[in-house]
N, C-alpha and C positions, 0 to 999 in steps of 0.2 A: 612450456608455460605460455599461455596467451593472456593478454590483459587489455581491457578497454576502460578508460577513465572518462568521467563526465564531471563537469562543474554544474552545480544546481543552486540557483538562488533560493534563499530561505529567509528565516526571521533574523538571522545574524547579519552583521555588517559585511561579511565576506562569504562568497559562495562555499557550499559544502562540496566535498569530493565523493563521488560514488564510483567505486571500483568493482569491475567484474573480472575475476581472475579464474581461469580454467586451467587445471593441471591434473594429469593422471585420472581423467574422467570425473573430477570433482569440481563443482562451480562454487566459488565463495564470492558473495556480494557484500561489500562494506560501504558504510557512509560515515562521514565525519560529523554529522549532526549529533546532538545529545542522545537521542534515542538510539541511533546507530552505534555510537561509541559504547553505550550501555547494553548492547546486545539485544535491543528491543526492535520491534517492527517500526519501520519508518516509511512515510509516504514517498520519499525520494526514490528509494529502491523499488518500491511497489509500482510507481508510475512507469519507470523505465522497463521493468519486467513486462508491464502491460503494453509497452510500445508507445507510451505517451511522451511527448516532448515538453510538457508543461514545466516551466521554470528551468529547463536545461539551457545553459548558455554556452556559446562558442563551440558548438559541435554540429556536424551534419546529421541529418535525420537517419541516414543509412546506418550509422553506428548504433543508434538506438534500436533499429530493427535487428541488427546483428546481435546485440546484447540480449534482446528479447528472445531471439532464436536460440541462443545458448541455453537459456532457462527453460525453453519449451520441452515438455515431457519429463522434466526432473521433479523430484519431490518438492522443489520450490514452487512450481506452478500448481502442483496438486494442493499444497497447503494454502496457496493464495486463493485458489478456486473455492476451497472450503471456507476461508475467511469471508470472501465476498458473499457466498450463500448464507452464512450465518449472520452477517451484518444485515442482509435483506430481511431475514426472518426476525431479527431483533427489532428492526424498524416496524415490521408488521405487528409484532407483539406490543410494542410501545404505543402504536395507534389504537390497538384494541384495548389496552389498559386505560388509555385516556378516556375512551368512550365508556368503559365500565365504571370509571370513577365518576363521570358525569351522571350515569344512571344511578349509581349509589347515592350521590348527593341529592338527586331528585327524589329517590325513594325515601331518604331520611327526612325530606321536607314534605312527604305525603303527596308528591306529584305523580307517583307511579302506582 
């Protein structure tokens, strides 16, 4: 078993712990933030998987790169890529919806 631990500052008074544990070809990544504890997506794990050092405290950057390399090519990074793509699409749809609502409001007032 191999393990890399990170401390990440968050909204709480104490840093959260993000742990990468690799054993028997399986990678498990946990975080002690509320979302992580409840088995949900959390930005702390996502940032480290993406190689970002934002909010990471007391660790050298090489360990972040190492942890990100552990995740590379796994179902974790495939799912992350899908989430990133869908979030971009959602933002585009949100912008289009805003324009459509403006057009609708104008049409309702006889401006179109």
